[in-house]
Every structure is written in structure tokens, then in C-alpha cells.
Backbone as a chain_set.jsonl record, in Angstrom:
{"seq": "MSPIVRDAVPEDAPGVAAVFAPYVRESVVTFETDPPTPAMWRSRIEAPHPFVVLTIAGEVSGYALATPWRQKPAYRHTVETTVYLSGTATGRGHGRHLMTELLKRCKEDGYRQAIAVVVAADDGSSLRLHEKLGYEQAGRLTKVGHKQGRWLDTLLLQREL", "coords": {"N": [[85.642, 103.63, 125.979], [86.832, 103.068, 122.836], [88.643, 100.312, 121.469], [91.841, 100.545, 120.054], [94.097, 99.8, 117.462], [97.432, 100.111, 116.627], [100.707, 100.976, 115.399], [103.48, 99.688, 117.39], [105.181, 101.788, 119.726], [108.397, 102.723, 121.115], [107.558, 103.54, 123.773], [105.713, 101.815, 124.47], [106.636, 99.553, 125.615], [106.587, 98.826, 128.39], [104.051, 98.238, 128.802], [103.698, 96.13, 127.13], [105.293, 94.256, 127.968], [103.946, 93.728, 130.442], [101.631, 92.525, 129.586], [102.526, 90.2, 128.586], [104.023, 88.915, 130.589], [102.364, 87.349, 132.463], [101.729, 85.101, 130.852], [104.26, 83.847, 130.552], [104.78, 83.248, 133.221], [102.601, 81.798, 134.168], [101.745, 79.827, 132.242], [101.887, 77.452, 129.676], [101.907, 78.378, 127.192], [103.793, 79.71, 125.806], [107.324, 79.249, 125.327], [109.161, 80.598, 126.678], [110.776, 81.097, 129.541], [111.593, 83.122, 131.392], [110.278, 86.129, 131.902], [110.428, 88.629, 129.516], [112.286, 91.761, 129.861], [111.063, 95.152, 130.078], [113.135, 96.744, 128.629], [114.328, 94.681, 126.831], [111.734, 94.188, 125.313], [111.611, 96.909, 124.136], [113.847, 96.854, 122.424], [112.88, 95.069, 120.594], [110.536, 96.229, 119.528], [111.683, 98.254, 118.312], [113.102, 97.026, 116.136], [113.073, 96.233, 112.584], [110.59, 95.222, 111.874], [107.026, 94.25, 111.505], [105.026, 95.301, 114.271], [102.349, 95.524, 116.333], [100.111, 97.183, 118.558], [97.435, 96.658, 120.775], [95.256, 99.121, 122.32], [93.345, 99.899, 125.005], [91.517, 102.311, 126.515], [93.771, 103.902, 126.329], [95.709, 102.115, 127.502], [97.96, 99.589, 127.111], [96.792, 96.427, 125.932], [97.116, 94.369, 124.483], [99.211, 92.646, 121.771], [100.722, 92.15, 118.855], [103.281, 90.677, 116.811], [105.749, 90.49, 114.304], [108.449, 88.372, 113.378], [111.794, 87.525, 112.074], [111.572, 84.466, 110.323], [113.755, 82.565, 109.996], [117.254, 82.872, 110.29], [118.875, 82.525, 107.996], [119.514, 83.941, 104.726], [117.694, 83.215, 102.415], [115.365, 82.95, 103.655], [114.178, 85.437, 103.884], [111.768, 86.38, 103.152], [109.79, 85.271, 104.84], [107.952, 85.333, 107.74], [107.501, 84.841, 111.398], [104.685, 84.897, 113.182], [103.159, 86.261, 116.089], [100.935, 86.708, 118.681], [99.334, 88.034, 121.665], [97.148, 88.638, 124.356], [96.007, 90.758, 127.008], [94.435, 89.286, 130.083], [91.897, 90.593, 130.391], [91.27, 91.259, 128.01], [90.76, 89.161, 126.346], [88.616, 86.985, 124.365], [86.862, 88.696, 122.759], [87.38, 89.259, 120.289], [89.663, 90.833, 119.893], [92.025, 89.626, 119.402], [91.965, 88.779, 116.81], [91.48, 91.052, 115.475], [93.943, 92.362, 115.797], [95.9, 90.593, 114.49], [94.841, 90.792, 111.96], [95.718, 93.304, 111.225], [98.307, 93.223, 111.693], [99.025, 91.151, 109.897], [98.347, 92.502, 107.405], [100.323, 94.703, 107.443], [102.623, 93.139, 107.278], [102.31, 91.84, 104.565], [102.209, 94.439, 103.111], [104.851, 95.124, 103.644], [106.189, 93.382, 102.083], [106.576, 90.749, 102.597], [106.072, 87.204, 102.142], [105.091, 84.72, 103.282], [103.568, 83.498, 106.49], [104.39, 82.205, 109.496], [103.307, 80.35, 112.309], [103.768, 79.165, 115.498], [102.262, 77.194, 117.664], [101.424, 76.023, 120.671], [100.465, 72.694, 121.558], [99.29, 71.954, 123.785], [97.529, 73.912, 124.759], [94.375, 75.692, 125.222], [93.287, 75.585, 122.88], [92.401, 77.881, 121.622], [94.153, 79.408, 120.348], [94.924, 78.078, 118.185], [92.367, 78.05, 116.867], [92.051, 80.649, 116.353], [94.176, 81.181, 114.627], [93.584, 79.604, 112.479], [91.122, 80.718, 111.484], [92.061, 82.742, 110.482], [93.179, 82.172, 108.169], [95.459, 80.311, 108.347], [97.036, 77.33, 107.916], [97.525, 74.021, 109.166], [100.696, 72.876, 109.054], [102.564, 71.105, 110.017], [103.777, 69.013, 112.896], [105.56, 69.017, 115.812], [106.726, 66.976, 118.085], [107.083, 66.79, 121.517], [109.084, 68.774, 121.893], [109.406, 70.958, 123.727], [109.855, 71.575, 127.275], [108.368, 72.444, 130.046], [106.918, 73.552, 133.143], [107.032, 70.992, 134.18], [106.424, 69.075, 132.18], [106.414, 67.595, 128.974], [106.114, 69.144, 125.832], [104.32, 69.48, 122.807], [104.409, 71.223, 119.635], [102.584, 72.96, 117.234], [103.045, 73.641, 113.743], [101.979, 76.34, 111.901], [100.981, 77.958, 108.727], [100.593, 80.491, 106.364], [99.803, 81.949, 103.265], [100.648, 85.195, 102.24]], "CA": [[86.5, 104.156, 124.95], [86.932, 102.113, 121.606], [89.899, 99.839, 121.397], [92.671, 101.121, 118.997], [95.311, 99.058, 116.893], [98.415, 100.977, 116.026], [102.02, 100.611, 115.491], [104.074, 99.91, 118.679], [106.257, 102.677, 119.962], [109.304, 102.263, 122.367], [106.967, 103.741, 125.155], [104.753, 100.804, 124.892], [107.424, 98.395, 126.063], [106.422, 98.373, 129.735], [102.827, 97.503, 128.653], [103.79, 94.882, 126.326], [105.971, 93.189, 129.15], [102.98, 93.417, 131.524], [100.674, 91.728, 128.921], [103.103, 88.81, 128.371], [104.647, 88.093, 131.691], [101.523, 86.174, 133.094], [101.822, 83.898, 130.048], [105.471, 83.235, 130.717], [104.844, 82.472, 134.664], [101.558, 80.798, 134.561], [101.187, 78.824, 131.201], [102.618, 76.762, 128.73], [101.725, 78.664, 125.627], [105.018, 80.228, 125.404], [108.319, 78.354, 125.896], [109.944, 81.557, 127.494], [110.754, 80.803, 131.193], [111.74, 84.411, 132.185], [109.614, 87.269, 131.225], [111.375, 89.464, 128.789], [112.13, 93.014, 130.45], [110.782, 96.447, 129.069], [114.309, 97.085, 127.703], [114.08, 93.723, 125.765], [110.561, 94.661, 124.381], [111.88, 98.103, 123.4], [114.645, 96.465, 121.233], [111.949, 94.345, 119.66], [109.611, 97.119, 118.901], [112.623, 99.193, 117.351], [113.516, 96.072, 115.099], [112.483, 96.636, 111.615], [109.569, 94.262, 111.523], [105.821, 94.782, 112.035], [104.773, 95.1, 115.635], [101.283, 96.421, 116.519], [99.586, 97.082, 119.78], [95.931, 97.096, 121.127], [95.135, 99.795, 123.41], [91.999, 100.296, 125.543], [91.539, 103.505, 127.488], [95.126, 104.346, 126.475], [96.606, 101.282, 128.143], [98.364, 98.439, 126.063], [96.034, 95.237, 126.378], [97.568, 93.207, 123.601], [100.269, 93.043, 120.857], [101.056, 91.2, 117.66], [104.465, 91.036, 116.014], [106.337, 89.549, 113.336], [110.01, 88.401, 113.535], [112.373, 86.617, 111.067], [111.362, 82.918, 110.721], [115.141, 82.01, 110.291], [118.134, 83.903, 109.943], [119.529, 82.467, 106.638], [119.057, 85.007, 103.703], [116.577, 82.683, 101.779], [114.041, 82.914, 104.41], [113.946, 86.683, 104.289], [110.494, 86.847, 102.856], [109.11, 84.747, 105.633], [108.009, 85.735, 109.106], [106.885, 84.286, 112.613], [103.729, 85.956, 113.784], [102.825, 86.093, 117.445], [99.82, 87.562, 119.247], [99.022, 87.961, 122.959], [96.07, 89.702, 124.961], [95.715, 90.764, 128.494], [93.549, 88.504, 130.49], [90.684, 91.291, 130.31], [90.911, 91.636, 126.552], [90.43, 88.044, 125.55], [87.186, 86.622, 123.974], [86.171, 90.017, 122.316], [87.637, 89.567, 118.752], [90.856, 91.707, 119.615], [93.206, 88.841, 118.738], [91.645, 88.637, 115.32], [91.683, 92.431, 114.791], [95.339, 92.565, 115.916], [96.562, 89.669, 113.681], [94.552, 91.139, 110.717], [96.48, 94.459, 111.081], [99.703, 92.648, 111.626], [99.217, 90.529, 108.465], [98.398, 93.558, 106.497], [101.502, 95.234, 107.298], [103.547, 92.07, 106.738], [102.065, 91.922, 103.166], [102.899, 95.58, 102.467], [106.334, 95.21, 103.658], [106.852, 92.484, 101.021], [106.806, 89.285, 103.127], [105.112, 86.312, 101.392], [104.724, 83.577, 104.083], [103.711, 83.649, 107.791], [104.468, 80.994, 110.22], [102.914, 80.63, 113.656], [103.99, 78.043, 116.226], [101.253, 77.168, 118.559], [101.775, 74.921, 121.706], [99.431, 72.032, 121.187], [98.652, 71.905, 125.085], [96.524, 75.116, 125.29], [92.917, 75.442, 125.21], [92.748, 75.336, 121.331], [91.9, 79.152, 121.298], [95.087, 80.152, 119.495], [94.642, 77.303, 117.039], [91.093, 78.442, 116.156], [92.011, 82.043, 115.867], [94.972, 81.242, 113.39], [92.62, 78.803, 111.314], [90.006, 81.679, 110.939], [92.778, 83.955, 109.696], [93.628, 81.396, 106.956], [96.759, 79.554, 108.644], [96.763, 75.826, 107.838], [98.469, 73.264, 109.899], [101.833, 72.49, 108.319], [103.219, 70.024, 110.775], [103.671, 69.048, 114.426], [106.904, 68.609, 116.443], [106.436, 66.364, 119.29], [107.85, 66.771, 122.693], [110.111, 69.682, 121.76], [109.628, 71.967, 124.844], [109.652, 71.211, 128.58], [107.866, 73.51, 130.863], [105.95, 73.225, 133.953], [107.088, 69.577, 134.471], [105.927, 68.421, 131.155], [106.976, 67.594, 127.619], [104.999, 69.861, 125.014], [104.217, 69.471, 121.241], [103.971, 72.33, 118.987], [102.054, 72.71, 115.932], [103.49, 74.694, 112.836], [100.918, 76.639, 111.167], [101.548, 78.604, 107.72], [99.648, 80.895, 105.47], [100.268, 82.865, 102.357], [100.334, 86.612, 102.63]], "C": [[86.668, 102.925, 124.105], [88.479, 101.651, 121.657], [90.543, 100.362, 120.069], [93.875, 100.232, 118.807], [96.15, 99.927, 116.13], [99.732, 100.275, 116.161], [102.54, 100.725, 116.805], [105.195, 101.033, 118.558], [107.132, 102.222, 121.128], [108.559, 102.517, 123.675], [106.086, 102.799, 125.504], [105.398, 99.637, 125.465], [107.066, 97.99, 127.407], [104.951, 97.642, 129.706], [102.835, 96.281, 128.09], [104.299, 93.793, 127.252], [104.857, 92.879, 129.944], [101.817, 92.393, 130.764], [101.181, 90.258, 128.912], [103.599, 88.026, 129.563], [103.851, 87.05, 132.387], [101.603, 84.898, 132.261], [103.165, 83.202, 130.327], [105.413, 82.473, 132.237], [104.002, 81.588, 134.859], [101.074, 79.835, 133.557], [102.253, 78.299, 130.587], [102.621, 77.179, 127.274], [102.854, 79.339, 125.098], [106.174, 79.491, 125.936], [109.431, 79.398, 126.626], [109.829, 81.041, 128.913], [110.963, 82.084, 132.045], [111.108, 85.373, 131.413], [110.63, 88.304, 130.801], [111.091, 91.02, 129.479], [111.64, 94.009, 129.427], [112.039, 96.729, 128.107], [114.361, 95.983, 126.492], [113.026, 93.897, 124.753], [110.898, 95.887, 123.636], [112.716, 97.842, 122.17], [113.801, 95.783, 120.177], [111.201, 95.243, 119.008], [110.596, 98.134, 118.101], [113.17, 98.333, 116.24], [112.581, 96.508, 113.629], [111.569, 95.554, 110.939], [108.221, 94.932, 112.118], [105.495, 94.422, 113.342], [103.634, 96.116, 116.037], [100.699, 96.064, 118.034], [98.068, 97.327, 119.877], [96.026, 97.964, 122.342], [93.668, 100.151, 123.706], [92.196, 101.404, 126.622], [93.003, 104.012, 127.525], [96.145, 103.356, 127.074], [96.823, 99.993, 127.16], [97.607, 97.27, 126.748], [96.384, 94.193, 125.352], [98.633, 93.612, 122.71], [100.078, 91.721, 119.872], [102.46, 91.585, 117.188], [104.903, 90.043, 115.183], [107.994, 89.46, 113.453], [110.455, 87.431, 112.33], [112.089, 85.167, 111.513], [112.722, 82.302, 111.022], [116.178, 83.061, 109.929], [118.694, 83.771, 108.529], [118.784, 83.476, 105.542], [117.794, 84.418, 102.962], [115.34, 82.707, 102.255], [113.634, 84.383, 104.645], [112.512, 87.238, 103.988], [109.321, 85.965, 103.695], [109.255, 85.251, 107.026], [107.184, 84.791, 110.147], [105.955, 85.182, 113.15], [103.453, 85.333, 115.148], [101.941, 87.299, 117.912], [99.476, 87.051, 120.88], [98.126, 89.059, 123.391], [96.049, 89.606, 126.465], [94.537, 89.855, 128.881], [92.03, 89.418, 130.282], [90.313, 91.503, 128.919], [90.528, 90.227, 125.766], [89.088, 87.752, 125.296], [86.355, 87.741, 123.407], [86.55, 90.194, 121.006], [88.874, 90.41, 118.743], [91.936, 91.027, 119.04], [93.077, 88.854, 117.132], [92.059, 90.037, 114.644], [93.239, 92.835, 114.886], [96.069, 91.664, 114.961], [96.037, 90.278, 112.204], [95.418, 92.237, 110.4], [97.81, 94.012, 110.871], [99.879, 91.955, 110.22], [99.216, 91.463, 107.326], [99.583, 94.22, 106.197], [102.761, 94.35, 106.846], [103.52, 92.075, 105.19], [102.639, 93.187, 102.555], [104.32, 95.802, 102.617], [107.031, 94.265, 102.847], [107.1, 90.952, 101.547], [105.797, 88.545, 102.281], [104.489, 85.161, 102.063], [104.651, 83.923, 105.598], [103.53, 82.443, 108.504], [104.018, 81.37, 111.584], [103.167, 79.276, 114.302], [103.183, 78.099, 117.574], [101.535, 75.848, 119.469], [100.517, 74.123, 121.637], [98.602, 71.567, 122.526], [97.77, 72.956, 125.487], [95.089, 74.804, 125.19], [92.186, 75.197, 123.738], [92.411, 76.81, 120.89], [92.798, 79.775, 120.105], [95.085, 79.314, 118.058], [93.541, 77.876, 116.158], [91.291, 79.756, 115.659], [92.895, 82.035, 114.539], [94.311, 80.569, 112.197], [91.599, 79.809, 110.674], [90.747, 82.628, 110.222], [93.43, 83.194, 108.397], [94.974, 80.586, 107.044], [96.094, 78.15, 108.416], [97.936, 75.159, 108.62], [99.567, 72.76, 108.788], [102.858, 71.323, 108.857], [103.251, 70.028, 112.348], [104.98, 68.487, 114.921], [106.513, 68.269, 117.816], [107.647, 66.485, 120.459], [109.075, 67.577, 122.631], [110.443, 70.791, 122.734], [109.199, 71.292, 126.118], [109.607, 72.398, 129.388], [106.709, 72.959, 131.807], [105.887, 71.648, 134.273], [106.634, 68.641, 133.425], [106.497, 68.568, 129.827], [105.753, 68.202, 126.725], [105.361, 69.66, 123.556], [103.935, 70.858, 120.81], [103.488, 72.263, 117.54], [102.69, 74.009, 114.923], [102.377, 74.961, 111.963], [101.529, 77.778, 109.978], [100.324, 79.267, 106.97], [100.423, 81.871, 104.647], [99.905, 84.309, 102.739], [99.782, 87.214, 101.137]], "O": [[86.647, 101.816, 124.638], [89.398, 102.448, 121.849], [89.835, 100.586, 119.088], [94.595, 99.916, 119.753], [95.74, 100.465, 115.102], [99.916, 99.258, 116.83], [102.203, 101.704, 117.471], [105.935, 101.188, 117.587], [106.705, 101.464, 121.998], [108.842, 101.818, 124.648], [105.622, 102.774, 126.644], [104.672, 98.704, 125.809], [107.211, 96.796, 127.665], [104.686, 96.67, 130.414], [102.074, 95.392, 128.472], [103.832, 92.655, 127.305], [104.723, 91.682, 130.199], [101.207, 91.559, 131.434], [100.463, 89.29, 129.164], [103.622, 86.796, 129.616], [104.375, 86.039, 132.854], [101.562, 83.787, 132.788], [103.168, 81.971, 130.331], [105.887, 81.353, 132.43], [104.267, 80.61, 135.558], [100.143, 79.077, 133.828], [103.415, 78.597, 130.865], [103.157, 76.562, 126.353], [102.874, 79.55, 123.885], [106.031, 79.061, 127.08], [110.478, 78.944, 127.087], [108.764, 80.593, 129.338], [110.586, 82.144, 133.215], [111.403, 85.447, 130.22], [111.501, 88.762, 131.541], [109.948, 91.451, 129.629], [111.734, 93.843, 128.21], [111.871, 96.919, 126.903], [114.427, 96.358, 125.322], [113.253, 93.797, 123.547], [110.485, 95.954, 122.478], [112.488, 98.383, 121.088], [114.036, 95.945, 118.979], [111.155, 95.096, 117.787], [110.081, 98.804, 117.206], [113.74, 98.951, 115.341], [111.487, 97.063, 113.727], [111.711, 95.101, 109.803], [108.201, 95.849, 112.938], [105.648, 93.239, 113.647], [103.85, 97.327, 116.088], [100.792, 94.962, 118.575], [97.513, 98.127, 119.124], [96.747, 97.65, 123.289], [92.901, 100.605, 122.858], [93.033, 101.283, 127.516], [93.463, 104.488, 128.562], [97.326, 103.69, 127.159], [95.888, 99.494, 126.534], [97.723, 97.096, 127.962], [95.84, 93.095, 125.472], [99.035, 94.774, 122.759], [99.49, 90.66, 120.08], [102.777, 92.774, 117.18], [104.528, 88.875, 115.275], [108.677, 90.473, 113.608], [109.666, 86.704, 111.727], [112.266, 84.709, 112.642], [112.92, 81.643, 112.042], [115.857, 84.057, 109.28], [118.971, 84.79, 107.897], [117.575, 83.706, 105.593], [116.82, 85.169, 102.901], [114.334, 82.541, 101.566], [112.809, 84.615, 105.528], [112.103, 88.306, 104.443], [108.149, 85.942, 103.319], [110.343, 85.561, 107.511], [106.288, 84.059, 109.727], [106.37, 86.252, 113.595], [103.499, 84.119, 115.347], [102.113, 88.489, 117.648], [99.387, 85.867, 121.206], [98.228, 90.205, 122.953], [96.071, 88.534, 127.072], [93.669, 89.66, 128.031], [91.04, 88.743, 129.999], [89.182, 91.885, 128.619], [90.03, 90.268, 124.641], [88.286, 88.296, 126.054], [85.139, 87.699, 123.597], [86.147, 91.21, 120.44], [89.245, 90.773, 117.627], [92.732, 91.594, 118.292], [94.041, 88.935, 116.372], [92.733, 90.181, 113.624], [93.705, 93.61, 114.051], [97.108, 92.206, 114.586], [96.855, 90.229, 111.285], [95.931, 92.201, 109.281], [98.437, 94.413, 109.89], [100.842, 92.231, 109.504], [99.969, 91.288, 106.369], [99.974, 94.387, 105.041], [103.705, 94.782, 106.186], [104.556, 92.284, 104.56], [103.439, 93.115, 101.622], [104.955, 96.542, 101.865], [108.261, 94.227, 102.82], [107.756, 90.125, 100.913], [104.828, 89.11, 101.774], [103.496, 84.619, 101.577], [105.574, 84.599, 106.053], [102.62, 81.67, 108.205], [104.25, 82.489, 112.043], [102.8, 78.271, 113.693], [103.423, 78.933, 118.446], [101.835, 74.769, 118.959], [99.464, 74.761, 121.651], [97.53, 70.964, 122.467], [97.252, 72.875, 126.601], [94.706, 73.639, 125.08], [91.049, 74.804, 123.479], [92.125, 76.933, 119.699], [92.365, 80.444, 119.166], [95.23, 79.883, 116.976], [93.7, 78.143, 114.967], [90.762, 80.067, 114.592], [92.561, 82.668, 113.537], [94.499, 80.97, 111.048], [91.285, 79.727, 109.487], [90.184, 83.33, 109.382], [94.214, 83.824, 107.687], [95.556, 80.223, 106.022], [94.919, 77.874, 108.658], [99.067, 75.637, 108.703], [99.188, 72.281, 107.719], [103.746, 70.787, 108.194], [102.786, 70.973, 112.986], [105.427, 67.474, 114.383], [106.047, 69.091, 118.605], [108.85, 66.301, 120.271], [110.076, 67.185, 123.23], [111.476, 71.457, 122.668], [108.262, 70.495, 126.087], [110.517, 73.224, 129.472], [105.817, 72.184, 131.465], [104.825, 71.109, 134.583], [106.454, 67.461, 133.727], [107.052, 69.627, 129.535], [104.595, 67.812, 126.875], [106.524, 69.67, 123.153], [103.287, 71.616, 121.531], [104.035, 71.503, 116.741], [102.777, 75.165, 115.337], [101.826, 74.06, 111.33], [102.508, 78.446, 110.308], [99.222, 78.719, 106.939], [101.403, 82.499, 105.048], [98.953, 84.556, 103.479], [99.416, 88.386, 101.041]]}, "num_chains": 1, "name": "protein.A"}
């Protein structure tokens, strides 16, 4: 069955939670320390910002979402973007497909800038994906997160929509 990228619906919350939880528990690519519950994901899906899922054979295998970059009104045209895939969906171009659809929706919704925050300690795949999508490095924040016994840097990436 072909992969499908579509807008997330509240019923996708358990699948989204299942995709994200291993990243929280087993990696440093997110600074979350407790996996969000399906109820928390449901509220994010219902928020008025773009949120897309990748389904394979009807199962959620990845997602991408946009959230406000900052709460101050002057930032209202800027979003932070995020993408995650299940372990079985990586390395097949699905991340690029998800992000392309997300960025299209962000632009259609009137956003002007997209920011991504990538942990510098990962294998580089997230940075490469974002660079292929037109993001450019805008800065580095050193030792801003502490997880799994180590201090971590983040890279700020930005692209115009």
C-alpha cells in the first residue's frame, strides 16, 4: 500500500504518540523527557496550526507539525516545524514528503518564516533533511539541553516560506 500524507485528525493521536515516544525515551533528538500522552497530542492536533501525518497501510508512521515560534504577537507569521518518523519509515524519503506538505500548508496559511531546532548530537540526518528543504543555519546554542547525562547544543535553522 502506498504511503499517504494527510491532515492529522484527533483519532491519529495514539499513533502520533507511538511514533514519538521512542525518541523521547531512547535518544537526545528531542529535549522532551516524558512522552506526551495521546490526550496531549490530541490537543496539538486540534490547535489551529498545520499538522500532517504519514500513514502506511492505514497506520500512522510519521508526522510533521508547525507550532508558534514565540507567543509575542510580532512573531505571529513565524512557525517552528518538527518532523518525526517511526523506525520502519526512515530512510525512504518520507520525511521530505511530510515536510514538503507541511511547508506548503504553512505558506497557504500565511506564515512567512519557518524555524527548525535540531540537536547537534544526532547523526546529521535531520540537518541534511532540512538543508535539502531550503533551511539555512541561523545559529548555534551551546549546552542548552541536558539529557542522558550530557550537555547538548542545538542548531537553529530557518527558511522563508
